[in-house]
PyMOL commands that place a pseudoatom at each C-alpha (Angstrom):
pseudoatom trace, name=CA, resn=MET, resi=1, chain=A, elem=C, hetatm=0, pos=[43.356, 45.969, -6.300]
pseudoatom trace, name=CA, resn=GLU, resi=2, chain=A, elem=C, hetatm=0, pos=[42.746, 47.104, -2.640]
pseudoatom trace, name=CA, resn=ILE, resi=3, chain=A, elem=C, hetatm=0, pos=[39.380, 48.014, -1.288]
pseudoatom trace, name=CA, resn=ASN, resi=4, chain=A, elem=C, hetatm=0, pos=[39.203, 50.955, 0.868]
pseudoatom trace, name=CA, resn=MET, resi=5, chain=A, elem=C, hetatm=0, pos=[37.328, 49.386, 3.573]
pseudoatom trace, name=CA, resn=THR, resi=6, chain=A, elem=C, hetatm=0, pos=[35.928, 51.653, 6.672]
pseudoatom trace, name=CA, resn=LYS, resi=7, chain=A, elem=C, hetatm=0, pos=[37.811, 51.108, 10.003]
pseudoatom trace, name=CA, resn=VAL, resi=8, chain=A, elem=C, hetatm=0, pos=[35.326, 51.191, 12.947]
pseudoatom trace, name=CA, resn=ASN, resi=9, chain=A, elem=C, hetatm=0, pos=[36.665, 50.675, 16.470]
pseudoatom trace, name=CA, resn=ALA, resi=10, chain=A, elem=C, hetatm=0, pos=[33.615, 49.596, 19.323]
pseudoatom trace, name=CA, resn=PHE, resi=11, chain=A, elem=C, hetatm=0, pos=[35.393, 50.170, 22.624]
pseudoatom trace, name=CA, resn=LEU, resi=12, chain=A, elem=C, hetatm=0, pos=[34.098, 47.520, 25.187]
pseudoatom trace, name=CA, resn=GLN, resi=13, chain=A, elem=C, hetatm=0, pos=[34.721, 48.169, 29.342]
pseudoatom trace, name=CA, resn=ASP, resi=14, chain=A, elem=C, hetatm=0, pos=[33.419, 46.264, 31.666]
pseudoatom trace, name=CA, resn=GLY, resi=15, chain=A, elem=C, hetatm=0, pos=[29.688, 47.205, 32.467]
pseudoatom trace, name=CA, resn=PHE, resi=16, chain=A, elem=C, hetatm=0, pos=[28.980, 47.858, 28.651]
pseudoatom trace, name=CA, resn=GLU, resi=17, chain=A, elem=C, hetatm=0, pos=[25.591, 48.044, 27.669]
pseudoatom trace, name=CA, resn=THR, resi=18, chain=A, elem=C, hetatm=0, pos=[25.418, 44.394, 25.761]
pseudoatom trace, name=CA, resn=VAL, resi=19, chain=A, elem=C, hetatm=0, pos=[23.153, 45.213, 23.060]
pseudoatom trace, name=CA, resn=GLU, resi=20, chain=A, elem=C, hetatm=0, pos=[24.128, 48.575, 22.537]
pseudoatom trace, name=CA, resn=ALA, resi=21, chain=A, elem=C, hetatm=0, pos=[27.450, 47.670, 21.366]
pseudoatom trace, name=CA, resn=LEU, resi=22, chain=A, elem=C, hetatm=0, pos=[26.807, 44.127, 19.703]
pseudoatom trace, name=CA, resn=ALA, resi=23, chain=A, elem=C, hetatm=0, pos=[23.961, 45.607, 17.629]
pseudoatom trace, name=CA, resn=VAL, resi=24, chain=A, elem=C, hetatm=0, pos=[25.984, 48.407, 16.338]
pseudoatom trace, name=CA, resn=VAL, resi=25, chain=A, elem=C, hetatm=0, pos=[28.780, 46.227, 15.628]
pseudoatom trace, name=CA, resn=ASP, resi=26, chain=A, elem=C, hetatm=0, pos=[26.407, 43.804, 13.878]
pseudoatom trace, name=CA, resn=VAL, resi=27, chain=A, elem=C, hetatm=0, pos=[24.595, 46.037, 11.809]
pseudoatom trace, name=CA, resn=LEU, resi=28, chain=A, elem=C, hetatm=0, pos=[27.971, 47.899, 10.867]
pseudoatom trace, name=CA, resn=ARG, resi=29, chain=A, elem=C, hetatm=0, pos=[29.538, 44.456, 9.655]
pseudoatom trace, name=CA, resn=ARG, resi=30, chain=A, elem=C, hetatm=0, pos=[26.727, 43.800, 7.354]
pseudoatom trace, name=CA, resn=ALA, resi=31, chain=A, elem=C, hetatm=0, pos=[27.489, 46.665, 5.558]
pseudoatom trace, name=CA, resn=GLY, resi=32, chain=A, elem=C, hetatm=0, pos=[30.359, 45.454, 5.257]
pseudoatom trace, name=CA, resn=MET, resi=33, chain=A, elem=C, hetatm=0, pos=[33.091, 47.928, 7.564]
pseudoatom trace, name=CA, resn=ASN, resi=34, chain=A, elem=C, hetatm=0, pos=[35.910, 46.244, 9.479]
pseudoatom trace, name=CA, resn=VAL, resi=35, chain=A, elem=C, hetatm=0, pos=[34.677, 46.576, 12.478]
pseudoatom trace, name=CA, resn=GLU, resi=36, chain=A, elem=C, hetatm=0, pos=[36.891, 45.880, 15.718]
pseudoatom trace, name=CA, resn=THR, resi=37, chain=A, elem=C, hetatm=0, pos=[36.233, 45.303, 19.506]
pseudoatom trace, name=CA, resn=ILE, resi=38, chain=A, elem=C, hetatm=0, pos=[38.924, 46.768, 21.736]
pseudoatom trace, name=CA, resn=SER, resi=39, chain=A, elem=C, hetatm=0, pos=[39.056, 45.935, 25.075]
pseudoatom trace, name=CA, resn=LEU, resi=40, chain=A, elem=C, hetatm=0, pos=[39.805, 48.765, 27.296]
pseudoatom trace, name=CA, resn=MET, resi=41, chain=A, elem=C, hetatm=0, pos=[40.260, 46.101, 30.210]
pseudoatom trace, name=CA, resn=ASP, resi=42, chain=A, elem=C, hetatm=0, pos=[43.459, 43.931, 31.126]
pseudoatom trace, name=CA, resn=GLY, resi=43, chain=A, elem=C, hetatm=0, pos=[42.991, 41.386, 28.821]
pseudoatom trace, name=CA, resn=LEU, resi=44, chain=A, elem=C, hetatm=0, pos=[40.333, 40.569, 25.523]
pseudoatom trace, name=CA, resn=GLU, resi=45, chain=A, elem=C, hetatm=0, pos=[37.466, 39.309, 28.136]
pseudoatom trace, name=CA, resn=VAL, resi=46, chain=A, elem=C, hetatm=0, pos=[34.753, 42.091, 29.086]
pseudoatom trace, name=CA, resn=LYS, resi=47, chain=A, elem=C, hetatm=0, pos=[32.098, 41.514, 31.410]
pseudoatom trace, name=CA, resn=SER, resi=48, chain=A, elem=C, hetatm=0, pos=[28.680, 43.551, 29.833]
pseudoatom trace, name=CA, resn=ALA, resi=49, chain=A, elem=C, hetatm=0, pos=[26.225, 45.183, 32.498]
pseudoatom trace, name=CA, resn=GLN, resi=50, chain=A, elem=C, hetatm=0, pos=[24.407, 42.061, 31.843]
pseudoatom trace, name=CA, resn=ASN, resi=51, chain=A, elem=C, hetatm=0, pos=[27.196, 39.779, 32.971]
pseudoatom trace, name=CA, resn=ILE, resi=52, chain=A, elem=C, hetatm=0, pos=[27.971, 38.460, 29.283]
pseudoatom trace, name=CA, resn=ILE, resi=53, chain=A, elem=C, hetatm=0, pos=[31.135, 37.684, 28.674]
pseudoatom trace, name=CA, resn=VAL, resi=54, chain=A, elem=C, hetatm=0, pos=[33.124, 39.329, 25.204]
pseudoatom trace, name=CA, resn=LYS, resi=55, chain=A, elem=C, hetatm=0, pos=[35.875, 38.486, 23.836]
pseudoatom trace, name=CA, resn=ALA, resi=56, chain=A, elem=C, hetatm=0, pos=[37.487, 41.737, 22.393]
pseudoatom trace, name=CA, resn=ASP, resi=57, chain=A, elem=C, hetatm=0, pos=[39.091, 41.657, 18.902]
pseudoatom trace, name=CA, resn=LYS, resi=58, chain=A, elem=C, hetatm=0, pos=[42.250, 42.969, 20.255]
pseudoatom trace, name=CA, resn=GLU, resi=59, chain=A, elem=C, hetatm=0, pos=[43.305, 45.107, 23.289]
pseudoatom trace, name=CA, resn=PHE, resi=60, chain=A, elem=C, hetatm=0, pos=[43.780, 48.427, 23.747]
pseudoatom trace, name=CA, resn=ALA, resi=61, chain=A, elem=C, hetatm=0, pos=[47.179, 48.638, 24.852]
pseudoatom trace, name=CA, resn=GLY, resi=62, chain=A, elem=C, hetatm=0, pos=[49.639, 49.073, 22.114]
pseudoatom trace, name=CA, resn=TYR, resi=63, chain=A, elem=C, hetatm=0, pos=[46.968, 49.152, 19.437]
pseudoatom trace, name=CA, resn=ASP, resi=64, chain=A, elem=C, hetatm=0, pos=[47.348, 51.749, 16.545]
pseudoatom trace, name=CA, resn=PHE, resi=65, chain=A, elem=C, hetatm=0, pos=[44.444, 54.297, 15.396]
pseudoatom trace, name=CA, resn=ALA, resi=66, chain=A, elem=C, hetatm=0, pos=[46.132, 55.677, 12.698]
pseudoatom trace, name=CA, resn=ASP, resi=67, chain=A, elem=C, hetatm=0, pos=[44.108, 54.316, 9.836]
pseudoatom trace, name=CA, resn=THR, resi=68, chain=A, elem=C, hetatm=0, pos=[40.599, 53.779, 11.927]
pseudoatom trace, name=CA, resn=ASP, resi=69, chain=A, elem=C, hetatm=0, pos=[37.481, 56.543, 10.689]
pseudoatom trace, name=CA, resn=VAL, resi=70, chain=A, elem=C, hetatm=0, pos=[34.737, 55.821, 13.240]
pseudoatom trace, name=CA, resn=PHE, resi=71, chain=A, elem=C, hetatm=0, pos=[35.374, 55.432, 17.101]
pseudoatom trace, name=CA, resn=PHE, resi=72, chain=A, elem=C, hetatm=0, pos=[32.091, 54.280, 18.965]
pseudoatom trace, name=CA, resn=LEU, resi=73, chain=A, elem=C, hetatm=0, pos=[31.605, 54.563, 22.783]
pseudoatom trace, name=CA, resn=PRO, resi=74, chain=A, elem=C, hetatm=0, pos=[28.617, 52.194, 23.984]
pseudoatom trace, name=CA, resn=GLY, resi=75, chain=A, elem=C, hetatm=0, pos=[26.775, 53.311, 27.346]
pseudoatom trace, name=CA, resn=GLY, resi=76, chain=A, elem=C, hetatm=0, pos=[25.945, 51.314, 29.959]
pseudoatom trace, name=CA, resn=PRO, resi=77, chain=A, elem=C, hetatm=0, pos=[26.999, 51.710, 33.944]
pseudoatom trace, name=CA, resn=GLY, resi=78, chain=A, elem=C, hetatm=0, pos=[30.586, 51.085, 32.575]
pseudoatom trace, name=CA, resn=THR, resi=79, chain=A, elem=C, hetatm=0, pos=[30.778, 54.375, 30.754]
pseudoatom trace, name=CA, resn=LYS, resi=80, chain=A, elem=C, hetatm=0, pos=[32.570, 55.375, 33.895]
pseudoatom trace, name=CA, resn=ASN, resi=81, chain=A, elem=C, hetatm=0, pos=[35.502, 53.543, 33.167]
pseudoatom trace, name=CA, resn=TYR, resi=82, chain=A, elem=C, hetatm=0, pos=[36.065, 55.440, 29.900]
pseudoatom trace, name=CA, resn=GLU, resi=83, chain=A, elem=C, hetatm=0, pos=[37.151, 58.784, 32.298]
pseudoatom trace, name=CA, resn=THR, resi=84, chain=A, elem=C, hetatm=0, pos=[39.226, 56.905, 34.045]
pseudoatom trace, name=CA, resn=LYS, resi=85, chain=A, elem=C, hetatm=0, pos=[42.186, 55.894, 31.242]
pseudoatom trace, name=CA, resn=PRO, resi=86, chain=A, elem=C, hetatm=0, pos=[43.526, 59.541, 30.032]
pseudoatom trace, name=CA, resn=GLU, resi=87, chain=A, elem=C, hetatm=0, pos=[45.208, 57.348, 27.412]
pseudoatom trace, name=CA, resn=PHE, resi=88, chain=A, elem=C, hetatm=0, pos=[42.042, 56.587, 25.935]
pseudoatom trace, name=CA, resn=ILE, resi=89, chain=A, elem=C, hetatm=0, pos=[40.126, 60.166, 26.635]
pseudoatom trace, name=CA, resn=ASP, resi=90, chain=A, elem=C, hetatm=0, pos=[43.634, 61.441, 24.332]
pseudoatom trace, name=CA, resn=VAL, resi=91, chain=A, elem=C, hetatm=0, pos=[42.945, 59.047, 21.632]
pseudoatom trace, name=CA, resn=ILE, resi=92, chain=A, elem=C, hetatm=0, pos=[39.169, 59.943, 21.006]
pseudoatom trace, name=CA, resn=ALA, resi=93, chain=A, elem=C, hetatm=0, pos=[39.986, 63.674, 21.771]
pseudoatom trace, name=CA, resn=ASN, resi=94, chain=A, elem=C, hetatm=0, pos=[42.761, 63.655, 19.017]
pseudoatom trace, name=CA, resn=ALA, resi=95, chain=A, elem=C, hetatm=0, pos=[40.656, 61.849, 16.778]
pseudoatom trace, name=CA, resn=TYR, resi=96, chain=A, elem=C, hetatm=0, pos=[38.183, 64.429, 16.850]
pseudoatom trace, name=CA, resn=LYS, resi=97, chain=A, elem=C, hetatm=0, pos=[40.307, 67.247, 16.155]
pseudoatom trace, name=CA, resn=GLU, resi=98, chain=A, elem=C, hetatm=0, pos=[41.608, 64.848, 13.115]
pseudoatom trace, name=CA, resn=GLY, resi=99, chain=A, elem=C, hetatm=0, pos=[37.652, 65.293, 11.764]
pseudoatom trace, name=CA, resn=ARG, resi=100, chain=A, elem=C, hetatm=0, pos=[37.149, 61.834, 12.521]
pseudoatom trace, name=CA, resn=LEU, resi=101, chain=A, elem=C, hetatm=0, pos=[33.774, 60.122, 13.496]
pseudoatom trace, name=CA, resn=ILE, resi=102, chain=A, elem=C, hetatm=0, pos=[32.833, 59.967, 17.035]
pseudoatom trace, name=CA, resn=THR, resi=103, chain=A, elem=C, hetatm=0, pos=[30.283, 58.220, 17.874]
pseudoatom trace, name=CA, resn=ALA, resi=104, chain=A, elem=C, hetatm=0, pos=[28.349, 57.307, 21.590]
pseudoatom trace, name=CA, resn=ILE, resi=105, chain=A, elem=C, hetatm=0, pos=[25.113, 56.292, 22.519]
pseudoatom trace, name=CA, resn=CYS, resi=106, chain=A, elem=C, hetatm=0, pos=[23.624, 56.221, 26.074]
pseudoatom trace, name=CA, resn=ALA, resi=107, chain=A, elem=C, hetatm=0, pos=[25.656, 57.697, 28.878]
pseudoatom trace, name=CA, resn=ALA, resi=108, chain=A, elem=C, hetatm=0, pos=[28.436, 57.527, 26.642]
pseudoatom trace, name=CA, resn=PRO, resi=109, chain=A, elem=C, hetatm=0, pos=[27.509, 60.654, 25.023]
pseudoatom trace, name=CA, resn=SER, resi=110, chain=A, elem=C, hetatm=0, pos=[28.107, 62.202, 28.727]
pseudoatom trace, name=CA, resn=VAL, resi=111, chain=A, elem=C, hetatm=0, pos=[32.122, 61.511, 28.091]
pseudoatom trace, name=CA, resn=LEU, resi=112, chain=A, elem=C, hetatm=0, pos=[32.340, 63.636, 25.304]
pseudoatom trace, name=CA, resn=GLY, resi=113, chain=A, elem=C, hetatm=0, pos=[30.471, 66.964, 26.821]
pseudoatom trace, name=CA, resn=LYS, resi=114, chain=A, elem=C, hetatm=0, pos=[32.902, 66.383, 29.384]
pseudoatom trace, name=CA, resn=MET, resi=115, chain=A, elem=C, hetatm=0, pos=[35.670, 66.455, 27.157]
pseudoatom trace, name=CA, resn=GLY, resi=116, chain=A, elem=C, hetatm=0, pos=[34.101, 69.915, 25.811]
pseudoatom trace, name=CA, resn=LEU, resi=117, chain=A, elem=C, hetatm=0, pos=[33.391, 67.668, 21.720]
pseudoatom trace, name=CA, resn=LEU, resi=118, chain=A, elem=C, hetatm=0, pos=[29.888, 68.675, 22.367]
pseudoatom trace, name=CA, resn=LYS, resi=119, chain=A, elem=C, hetatm=0, pos=[29.673, 72.660, 22.588]
pseudoatom trace, name=CA, resn=GLY, resi=120, chain=A, elem=C, hetatm=0, pos=[27.610, 74.250, 20.302]
pseudoatom trace, name=CA, resn=ARG, resi=121, chain=A, elem=C, hetatm=0, pos=[26.403, 70.829, 18.973]
pseudoatom trace, name=CA, resn=ARG, resi=122, chain=A, elem=C, hetatm=0, pos=[22.875, 68.975, 18.925]
pseudoatom trace, name=CA, resn=ALA, resi=123, chain=A, elem=C, hetatm=0, pos=[22.717, 65.759, 21.183]
pseudoatom trace, name=CA, resn=THR, resi=124, chain=A, elem=C, hetatm=0, pos=[21.223, 63.487, 22.570]
pseudoatom trace, name=CA, resn=CYS, resi=125, chain=A, elem=C, hetatm=0, pos=[21.828, 60.550, 25.455]
pseudoatom trace, name=CA, resn=PHE, resi=126, chain=A, elem=C, hetatm=0, pos=[20.344, 58.390, 27.631]
pseudoatom trace, name=CA, resn=PRO, resi=127, chain=A, elem=C, hetatm=0, pos=[17.681, 60.731, 30.316]
pseudoatom trace, name=CA, resn=GLY, resi=128, chain=A, elem=C, hetatm=0, pos=[19.321, 62.077, 33.220]
pseudoatom trace, name=CA, resn=PHE, resi=129, chain=A, elem=C, hetatm=0, pos=[22.953, 62.465, 31.399]
pseudoatom trace, name=CA, resn=GLU, resi=130, chain=A, elem=C, hetatm=0, pos=[21.459, 65.826, 29.490]
pseudoatom trace, name=CA, resn=ASN, resi=131, chain=A, elem=C, hetatm=0, pos=[23.511, 68.470, 32.305]
pseudoatom trace, name=CA, resn=ALA, resi=132, chain=A, elem=C, hetatm=0, pos=[26.944, 66.277, 31.076]
pseudoatom trace, name=CA, resn=LEU, resi=133, chain=A, elem=C, hetatm=0, pos=[26.569, 67.436, 27.537]
pseudoatom trace, name=CA, resn=GLU, resi=134, chain=A, elem=C, hetatm=0, pos=[28.113, 70.314, 28.225]
pseudoatom trace, name=CA, resn=GLY, resi=135, chain=A, elem=C, hetatm=0, pos=[27.236, 73.448, 25.922]
pseudoatom trace, name=CA, resn=ALA, resi=136, chain=A, elem=C, hetatm=0, pos=[25.055, 70.930, 23.738]
pseudoatom trace, name=CA, resn=GLN, resi=137, chain=A, elem=C, hetatm=0, pos=[21.474, 71.780, 22.535]
pseudoatom trace, name=CA, resn=VAL, resi=138, chain=A, elem=C, hetatm=0, pos=[20.398, 68.404, 23.533]
pseudoatom trace, name=CA, resn=THR, resi=139, chain=A, elem=C, hetatm=0, pos=[17.350, 67.384, 21.815]
pseudoatom trace, name=CA, resn=GLY, resi=140, chain=A, elem=C, hetatm=0, pos=[16.085, 64.173, 23.264]
pseudoatom trace, name=CA, resn=GLY, resi=141, chain=A, elem=C, hetatm=0, pos=[15.539, 62.353, 19.637]
pseudoatom trace, name=CA, resn=ARG, resi=142, chain=A, elem=C, hetatm=0, pos=[16.874, 59.170, 18.701]
pseudoatom trace, name=CA, resn=VAL, resi=143, chain=A, elem=C, hetatm=0, pos=[19.965, 59.675, 17.267]
pseudoatom trace, name=CA, resn=GLU, resi=144, chain=A, elem=C, hetatm=0, pos=[21.926, 63.170, 16.112]
pseudoatom trace, name=CA, resn=THR, resi=145, chain=A, elem=C, hetatm=0, pos=[24.423, 63.592, 14.139]
pseudoatom trace, name=CA, resn=ASP, resi=146, chain=A, elem=C, hetatm=0, pos=[26.345, 66.945, 14.216]
pseudoatom trace, name=CA, resn=CYS, resi=147, chain=A, elem=C, hetatm=0, pos=[29.408, 67.567, 12.246]
pseudoatom trace, name=CA, resn=ASN, resi=148, chain=A, elem=C, hetatm=0, pos=[31.797, 64.079, 12.834]
pseudoatom trace, name=CA, resn=VAL, resi=149, chain=A, elem=C, hetatm=0, pos=[29.641, 63.402, 15.933]
pseudoatom trace, name=CA, resn=ILE, resi=150, chain=A, elem=C, hetatm=0, pos=[26.732, 61.277, 16.232]
pseudoatom trace, name=CA, resn=THR, resi=151, chain=A, elem=C, hetatm=0, pos=[25.163, 60.585, 19.318]
pseudoatom trace, name=CA, resn=SER, resi=152, chain=A, elem=C, hetatm=0, pos=[22.090, 58.060, 20.645]
pseudoatom trace, name=CA, resn=ARG, resi=153, chain=A, elem=C, hetatm=0, pos=[19.358, 57.735, 23.642]
pseudoatom trace, name=CA, resn=GLY, resi=154, chain=A, elem=C, hetatm=0, pos=[19.906, 54.237, 24.597]
pseudoatom trace, name=CA, resn=MET, resi=155, chain=A, elem=C, hetatm=0, pos=[19.768, 50.382, 24.211]
pseudoatom trace, name=CA, resn=GLY, resi=156, chain=A, elem=C, hetatm=0, pos=[16.122, 50.457, 22.252]
pseudoatom trace, name=CA, resn=THR, resi=157, chain=A, elem=C, hetatm=0, pos=[18.289, 53.259, 19.481]
pseudoatom trace, name=CA, resn=SER, resi=158, chain=A, elem=C, hetatm=0, pos=[21.148, 50.757, 18.931]
pseudoatom trace, name=CA, resn=ILE, resi=159, chain=A, elem=C, hetatm=0, pos=[19.769, 49.838, 15.545]
pseudoatom trace, name=CA, resn=ASP, resi=160, chain=A, elem=C, hetatm=0, pos=[18.893, 53.563, 14.540]
pseudoatom trace, name=CA, resn=LEU, resi=161, chain=A, elem=C, hetatm=0, pos=[22.427, 54.097, 15.321]
pseudoatom trace, name=CA, resn=GLY, resi=162, chain=A, elem=C, hetatm=0, pos=[24.380, 51.465, 13.665]
pseudoatom trace, name=CA, resn=LEU, resi=163, chain=A, elem=C, hetatm=0, pos=[22.157, 52.910, 10.811]
pseudoatom trace, name=CA, resn=GLU, resi=164, chain=A, elem=C, hetatm=0, pos=[22.698, 56.353, 10.556]
pseudoatom trace, name=CA, resn=ILE, resi=165, chain=A, elem=C, hetatm=0, pos=[26.530, 55.312, 10.710]
pseudoatom trace, name=CA, resn=ILE, resi=166, chain=A, elem=C, hetatm=0, pos=[26.136, 53.409, 7.388]
pseudoatom trace, name=CA, resn=LYS, resi=167, chain=A, elem=C, hetatm=0, pos=[24.386, 56.614, 6.338]
pseudoatom trace, name=CA, resn=VAL, resi=168, chain=A, elem=C, hetatm=0, pos=[26.532, 59.014, 6.861]
pseudoatom trace, name=CA, resn=ILE, resi=169, chain=A, elem=C, hetatm=0, pos=[29.860, 56.816, 5.639]
pseudoatom trace, name=CA, resn=GLU, resi=170, chain=A, elem=C, hetatm=0, pos=[27.945, 54.790, 2.850]
pseudoatom trace, name=CA, resn=GLY, resi=171, chain=A, elem=C, hetatm=0, pos=[24.816, 57.217, 2.587]
pseudoatom trace, name=CA, resn=GLU, resi=172, chain=A, elem=C, hetatm=0, pos=[21.172, 56.689, 2.124]
pseudoatom trace, name=CA, resn=GLU, resi=173, chain=A, elem=C, hetatm=0, pos=[20.612, 53.811, -0.265]
pseudoatom trace, name=CA, resn=LYS, resi=174, chain=A, elem=C, hetatm=0, pos=[23.472, 51.532, 1.837]
pseudoatom trace, name=CA, resn=ALA, resi=175, chain=A, elem=C, hetatm=0, pos=[21.319, 52.224, 5.350]
pseudoatom trace, name=CA, resn=GLN, resi=176, chain=A, elem=C, hetatm=0, pos=[17.863, 51.366, 3.852]
pseudoatom trace, name=CA, resn=SER, resi=177, chain=A, elem=C, hetatm=0, pos=[19.240, 48.470, 1.952]
pseudoatom trace, name=CA, resn=ILE, resi=178, chain=A, elem=C, hetatm=0, pos=[20.558, 47.436, 5.291]
pseudoatom trace, name=CA, resn=ALA, resi=179, chain=A, elem=C, hetatm=0, pos=[17.203, 48.262, 7.165]
pseudoatom trace, name=CA, resn=LYS, resi=180, chain=A, elem=C, hetatm=0, pos=[15.134, 46.110, 4.528]
pseudoatom trace, name=CA, resn=SER, resi=181, chain=A, elem=C, hetatm=0, pos=[17.293, 43.184, 4.738]
pseudoatom trace, name=CA, resn=THR, resi=182, chain=A, elem=C, hetatm=0, pos=[17.494, 42.987, 8.745]
pseudoatom trace, name=CA, resn=GLN, resi=183, chain=A, elem=C, hetatm=0, pos=[13.684, 43.749, 8.331]
pseudoatom trace, name=CA, resn=TYR, resi=184, chain=A, elem=C, hetatm=0, pos=[13.962, 46.475, 10.685]
pseudoatom trace, name=CA, resn=LEU, resi=185, chain=A, elem=C, hetatm=0, pos=[12.028, 48.547, 8.060]
pseudoatom trace, name=CA, resn=ASP, resi=186, chain=A, elem=C, hetatm=0, pos=[9.603, 46.694, 5.272]
for i in range(1, 186): cmd.bond("trace and resi %d" % i, "trace and resi %d" % (i + 1))
show_as sticks, trace
zoom trace
């Protein structure tokens, strides 16, 4: 009997925000999700905005996204690198059209906004990136879920984002269980 485990891809490029990426990956793995970090760089090593070298699980080139359920874009100054990779933008656009879950934090929701994926949706982002959330109802909330898109404000809301992804995929009870087991909630 095969277990149907939710598959999440977390995308890393030089300049990603360390805590945003790794806190969300950690929380999702604690929930039993199959999370793979995907390097958008040449090679597996990626340098965060805080100069921490992280070894990704896989490289973007040649990766098969057919069975990925959740696409996660961490923010940070490296966010601008997402838009320089048309093949990455195509993967996200196709996943969105297929109704798969697209998640982004900090500056990364701006990428979704420029792609037109936030039109008519509630969304949030790091202060100063609101204008890039084209057509969105910008709320300023810690986390916003609207249909198949989840956005979050920044490093301080990383655990909130991870728990929201769990809630959407596994339900409120599982999210609460992870929040309590990590001491995020009493």
